[in-house]
C-alpha positions in Angstrom: 99.2 78.8 66.3 101.1 82.0 66.7 99.2 84.7 65.0 100.4 88.3 65.8 97.9 91.4 65.5 99.0 94.8 66.1 96.2 95.7 68.3 96.4 99.6 68.0 98.9 100.2 65.1 101.7 100.9 67.6 104.7 99.3 68.4 106.0 98.8 71.9 107.7 102.2 73.2 110.8 100.0 74.2 112.8 101.3 77.3 109.9 104.0 77.8 107.1 101.5 78.1 105.3 101.4 81.2 106.5 99.0 83.9 105.1 96.8 86.8 108.6 96.9 88.4 108.2 100.2 90.6 105.2 98.3 92.4 106.9 95.0 92.4 110.0 97.0 94.1 107.8 98.8 96.6 106.0 95.4 97.8 108.9 93.1 97.7 109.5 92.8 101.3 106.0 92.2 102.1 105.2 89.9 99.1 108.2 87.9 100.3 106.2 87.4 103.6 103.1 86.8 101.8 104.7 84.0 99.6 106.2 82.4 102.7 102.6 82.5 104.1 101.2 80.9 101.2 103.5 78.1 101.2 102.7 77.5 104.7 99.2 77.5 104.4 99.0 75.2 101.3 100.4 72.3 103.9 98.4 69.3 104.4 98.8 65.7 105.3 96.7 64.9 102.2 99.6 65.1 100.1 97.6 65.6 96.9 96.5 69.1 98.2 100.0 70.7 98.2 101.1 69.1 95.1 98.3 70.6 93.0 98.2 74.0 94.8 101.9 74.5 94.5 101.5 73.4 90.7 99.5 76.4 90.1 101.1 78.7 92.8 104.6 78.2 91.5 103.8 78.7 87.8 104.8 82.2 87.5 101.8 84.5 88.0 102.3 88.0 88.8 100.7 87.9 91.8 99.0 91.4 91.0 96.0 91.1 93.0 97.9 90.4 96.4 100.3 93.0 95.5 97.5 95.7 95.2 96.3 94.6 98.8 99.8 95.5 100.1 100.1 98.7 98.1 96.9 100.1 99.2 97.6 99.4 102.6 100.9 101.0 102.3 99.1 104.1 100.5 96.8 104.2 103.6 99.8 104.2 106.1 98.6 101.0 107.4 101.0 99.6 110.2 100.6 95.9 111.2 100.6 92.6 109.4 97.1 92.1 108.7 97.6 93.2 105.3 100.0 90.0 104.4 97.3 87.6 105.7 94.6 89.4 103.3 97.0 89.5 100.4 97.5 85.8 100.8 93.7 85.2 101.2 93.3 87.1 97.9 96.0 85.1 96.3 94.2 81.7 97.5 90.6 83.0 96.2 92.3 83.9 93.0 94.0 80.7 92.7 90.7 78.6 93.5 88.9 80.4 90.9 91.7 79.5 88.4 91.3 75.7 89.3 87.6 76.0 89.0 87.6 78.0 85.9 89.9 75.4 84.2 87.5 72.7 85.0 84.3 74.7 83.6 86.3 75.7 80.4 87.8 72.5 79.8 91.0 74.3 79.6 94.3 72.4 78.8 97.1 75.0 79.7 97.5 77.6 82.4 100.4 80.1 82.6 101.9 78.3 80.0 101.9 74.8 81.9 99.3 71.9 81.6 96.5 72.9 83.9 96.0 71.0 87.1 92.9 69.1 85.7 94.9 67.7 83.0 97.5 66.0 85.4 95.3 65.2 88.4 91.7 65.3 87.1 88.7 67.3 87.4 87.4 66.4 90.6 90.8 66.9 92.3 91.3 70.2 91.0 87.9 71.4 92.2 88.2 70.1 95.6 91.8 71.7 95.9 90.1 75.2 94.9 87.5 74.5 97.9 90.6 73.8 100.3 92.2 77.0 99.2 88.9 79.1 99.6 88.7 77.6 103.3 92.3 78.3 104.1 91.4 82.0 102.6 88.5 82.7 104.9 90.7 81.3 108.0 93.3 84.3 107.4 90.5 86.8 106.9 88.9 85.8 110.2 92.4 85.9 111.9 92.9 89.5 110.9 90.0 90.4 113.0 88.3 93.0 110.7 84.8 92.1 110.1 84.4 94.5 107.5 87.3 93.3 105.6 85.7 90.0 106.1 82.5 91.3 104.7 84.1 92.8 101.5 86.1 89.6 100.8 83.2 87.1 101.4 81.0 89.3 99.3 83.4 89.2 96.4 83.6 85.5 96.6 79.9 85.2 96.2 79.9 87.8 93.3 82.6 86.2 91.4 80.6 82.8 91.5 77.5 84.8 90.4 80.0 86.0 87.4 81.1 82.8 86.4 77.3 81.4 86.5 76.5 84.4 84.2 79.3 83.8 81.8 77.9 80.1 81.8 74.5 81.3 81.0 75.7 83.4 78.2 78.1 80.8 76.5 78.1 80.6 73.1 75.1 83.1 72.8 76.3 85.4 69.9 73.6 88.0 71.0 75.1 88.9 74.0 75.1 92.6 74.3 78.2 94.7 75.5 76.3 95.6 78.8 75.7 92.0 79.7 79.2 91.1 78.9 80.4 93.9 81.0 78.3 92.7 83.9 80.0 89.2 83.6 83.5 90.7 83.7 82.5 93.0 86.8 81.6 90.0 88.6 84.3 87.5 87.5 87.3 89.5 87.3 86.5 93.2 88.7 85.3 92.1 91.9 88.4 90.4 93.3 90.5 93.4 92.0 88.0 95.8 93.8 88.0 93.9 97.2 91.7 93.2 97.0 92.2 97.1 96.9 89.5 98.0 99.3 90.8 96.0 102.3 93.9 98.1 102.5 92.1 101.3 103.6 89.8 99.5 105.8 92.3 97.8 108.0 94.2 101.0 108.0 91.1 102.7 109.4 90.8 105.3 106.8 87.7 107.2 105.9 84.7 105.8 103.6 86.1 108.2 100.8 89.3 106.5 100.7 88.0 103.0 101.0 85.7 104.1 98.0 88.5 105.5 96.1 90.9 102.3 96.5 87.7 100.0 95.4 87.0 102.2 92.2 90.6 101.9 91.0 90.7 98.1 91.7 87.3 97.6 90.1 88.1 99.7 87.0 91.5 98.3 86.7 90.0 94.7 86.8 87.8 95.4 84.0 90.7 97.2 81.8 92.7 93.9 82.7 89.9 91.7 81.4 89.4 93.4 78.4 93.0 93.5 77.3 92.9 89.8 77.9 90.0 89.5 75.6 91.8 91.5 73.0 95.2 89.5 73.4 93.2 86.3 72.8 92.9 87.3 69.1 96.1 89.3 68.8 98.8 88.3 71.2 101.5 85.7 71.4 101.1 82.3 72.9 104.4 82.8 75.1 103.0 85.9 76.7 99.6 84.6 77.0 100.3 81.5 79.1 98.0 79.8 76.8 97.3 79.0 73.1 96.2 82.1 71.0 92.4 81.9 70.2 91.6 79.6 73.3 88.6 81.6 73.9 87.5 81.2 70.1 87.9 77.3 70.5 86.0 77.0 73.6 83.2 79.2 72.2 83.3 82.0 74.7 81.6 85.3 74.0 84.0 88.1 74.7 83.8 91.7 73.9 85.8 91.5 70.6 83.2 88.9 69.6 80.2 91.1 70.8 81.3 94.0 68.7 82.3 91.9 65.7 78.7 90.6 65.5 77.0 93.5 66.3 78.7 95.2 63.3 79.0 92.3 61.3 77.2 91.4 57.7 74.7 88.7 57.6 77.3 86.1 56.4 79.7 87.2 59.3 76.9 86.7 61.7 76.6 83.5 60.3 80.1 82.5 60.7 79.9 83.5 64.5 76.8 81.1 64.8 78.5 78.3 63.2 82.0 78.5 64.9 80.8 79.7 68.4 77.3 78.7 68.9 77.4 75.3 66.9 81.1 74.7 68.0 82.1 73.9 64.3 85.4 76.0 64.5 88.5 74.8 62.8 92.1 76.3 62.9 91.4 78.3 59.5 88.3 79.7 61.1 90.5 81.3 63.8 92.3 83.4 61.1 88.8 84.3 59.7 87.5 85.3 62.9 90.7 87.8 63.5 90.1 89.0 59.8 86.6 89.9 60.6 87.8 91.5 63.9 90.2 93.7 62.2 87.6 94.6 59.5 85.2 96.0 62.1 87.9 97.5 64.6 86.8 95.0 67.4 90.1 94.4 68.9 91.3 98.0 68.5 88.0 99.2 70.4 88.1 96.6 72.9 91.8 98.3 73.7 90.0 101.5 73.6 87.4 100.5 76.1 90.0 99.2 78.3 91.9 102.5 78.0 88.7 104.2 79.2 88.4 102.3 82.3 92.2 102.4 83.1 91.6 106.2 82.9 88.9 105.9 85.6 91.0 103.8 87.8 94.0 106.2 87.7 91.6 109.1 88.4 90.3 107.3 91.4 93.6 107.9 93.1 93.6 111.6 92.8 92.2 111.9 96.2 95.6 110.6 97.6 98.7 112.8 97.8 101.5 112.1 95.7 103.9 109.5 96.8 105.9 106.8 95.1 103.3 104.1 95.8 100.6 106.4 94.2 102.7 106.9 91.1 103.6 103.0 91.0 100.0 102.1 91.3 99.1 104.6 88.5 101.9 103.0 86.1 100.6 99.5 86.9 97.4 100.6 85.1 99.4 101.7 82.2 101.4 98.3 82.3 98.3 96.3 82.2 97.1 98.1 79.1 100.4 98.3 77.5 100.4 94.3 77.3 98.0 94.9 74.2 101.0 96.1 72.1 
């Protein structure tokens, strides 16, 4: 079903729209090396491991998180190759969480292709995710920075906590906005924050710069997830890499649902309880869900929340002098939010 909703009443601004291209261009040479490292490190005599890992790794993700590790390293004038290994480690951590998430959520699609679990089964997907986490930690150790290892290993634990929090909140329509934000701070923002913080750490920069980069990543991560939440009820399947309404079909409680439930009538709350808590949703119910969200501006306000966190991400970079990389990182925030158009 390809339902399209204008999330803020505006049309895309065409050629003047924010782009991730400047960030991609500035990190191209580094990302080429990171990609080579990624492909080298998924090698295994157990042939199923590279087969499953490459299925997801080669499926066309933007690689934004490792790109940000390279970007913050360059922003802090790092010289060396430790950023390459940390960037690859970050991508392995992210890929592992996707493999695990698809099993937990029962997802059928990932980045426009069949999820690995649909091709090889849940057990293989979980175990290959574990293999990638192991490889990630090996590369962190090779870099030799105990502080960077601490930041990324802490993020791994926080991500797992966020996933368990989401599981506990699943189908609970009375989840509050604060409770939901706590979930996405763990499951999404933690890796963005860590990916950005390790750059200034290995560059030996002051604590203030480490904190600034962490703040940039954390707030960008929250904004990124909120836009994903909005897009699930107002995007195009071709752009999402999954079916529109997957969150609804899986009974996920995301911010548009939280806002709609809180602002709704008794009949509307009964609708959310039937479709999400009792899992009695049909395709026709998806259209009604979107209609309720529009009535209460839940999708638009989710995008507004994302803009708020995006502004904080950009403000965090004020500490750094102007440079092409700083401007590219700022535009990356605008690009992530512009996906809502």
